[in-house]
C-alpha positions in Angstrom: -6.2 -65.3 -19.6 -3.8 -62.5 -20.4 -1.4 -61.5 -17.7 0.4 -58.2 -17.5 3.1 -57.7 -14.9 5.1 -54.6 -14.3 8.3 -54.1 -12.5 11.0 -51.5 -11.9 9.1 -48.8 -10.0 10.6 -47.2 -7.0 11.8 -44.0 -5.4 14.4 -41.8 -7.0 15.6 -38.2 -6.7 14.7 -35.6 -9.2 17.0 -36.0 -12.2 17.4 -39.7 -11.7 16.4 -42.6 -13.9 14.2 -45.6 -13.7 13.5 -48.4 -16.1 10.1 -50.0 -16.1 9.5 -53.4 -17.5 6.2 -55.0 -18.5 5.9 -58.7 -19.4 2.7 -60.0 -21.1 1.9 -63.6 -21.0 -1.0 -65.9 -21.9 -2.4 -67.5 -25.0 -2.0 -64.6 -27.3 -1.8 -64.5 -31.1 -0.6 -61.0 -31.5 0.0 -57.8 -29.5 -0.8 -54.8 -31.6 0.2 -52.2 -29.1 1.7 -51.9 -25.7 1.8 -48.7 -23.7 2.4 -47.1 -20.4 -0.1 -45.0 -18.6 0.1 -43.2 -15.3 -2.3 -41.8 -12.7 -1.3 -39.4 -10.0 -3.5 -38.6 -7.0 -6.4 -36.4 -8.0 -5.6 -36.8 -11.7 -7.0 -38.8 -14.6 -5.1 -41.7 -15.9 -3.1 -40.5 -18.9 -1.1 -42.0 -21.7 2.6 -41.8 -21.2 3.9 -43.7 -24.2 2.7 -46.3 -26.6 4.4 -48.5 -29.1 2.9 -50.6 -31.8 4.1 -53.9 -33.1 5.5 -52.1 -36.1 7.6 -49.9 -33.9 5.7 -46.6 -34.1 5.7 -44.7 -30.9 3.8 -41.8 -29.3 4.6 -39.9 -26.2 2.9 -37.5 -24.0 4.2 -34.0 -24.5 5.3 -33.9 -20.9 7.7 -36.8 -21.3 9.1 -36.3 -24.8 12.8 -36.2 -24.8 13.0 -37.8 -21.3 11.2 -41.1 -21.7 11.8 -43.8 -24.2 9.5 -46.7 -24.9 10.8 -49.9 -26.5 9.7 -53.4 -26.9 10.9 -57.0 -27.3 8.3 -58.6 -29.5 9.8 -62.1 -29.0 9.3 -61.9 -25.3 6.1 -59.8 -25.4 7.8 -57.2 -23.2 7.8 -53.5 -23.2 10.1 -51.1 -21.4 10.0 -47.5 -20.4 13.3 -45.8 -19.8 12.7 -42.8 -17.7 15.4 -40.2 -17.5 15.6 -36.8 -16.0 12.7 -37.6 -13.7 10.8 -34.8 -12.2 8.5 -34.7 -9.1 5.5 -34.3 -11.4 6.3 -37.7 -12.8 5.3 -39.3 -9.5 2.4 -41.6 -10.2 1.3 -45.2 -10.4 2.4 -46.4 -13.8 0.2 -49.0 -15.5 1.1 -51.2 -18.4 -1.4 -51.9 -21.1 -1.4 -54.4 -23.9 -3.9 -54.7 -26.8 -4.1 -57.3 -29.4 -5.8 -60.4 -30.6 -6.3 -63.8 -29.0 -7.1 -65.6 -32.2 -5.4 -65.8 -35.6 -8.4 -64.6 -37.5 -9.7 -61.2 -38.3 -13.0 -61.6 -36.5 -11.4 -63.4 -33.6 -11.3 -62.3 -30.0 -9.4 -59.2 -29.0 -8.0 -58.2 -25.6 -7.2 -55.1 -23.8 -5.4 -55.9 -20.6 -3.9 -53.9 -17.8 -1.2 -54.6 -15.2 -1.6 -53.9 -11.5 0.5 -50.8 -11.6 3.8 -49.9 -10.1 4.6 -46.9 -8.0 7.1 -44.3 -9.2 8.0 -41.6 -6.7 10.3 -38.8 -7.6 11.5 -36.7 -4.7 12.5 -33.1 -5.1 
């Protein structure tokens, strides 16, 4: 079973910073991509940032220039450095990991989510 555990959420003032961490564990062959999503009340869950095992990154337009996603492949961990936070960044942030459980092309794949961590930015 794949486990995804986030940490680092909290309450900050606008303009402040937070660093989220997400550790993935379990019997995993490879993680192809890890990402952060968020969901605010009344809103759909949206992609914040994603990083592949090769290091390619994509960001939502709303966070470009402020957030940075990085990963430590050796520890199956992804980070989200959030700077210049705005009240509209307030949401539950979810970590997602996608990959393969077996070392074969036709092996089992996984797509797992963490429980979410609350980020609240006060004005």
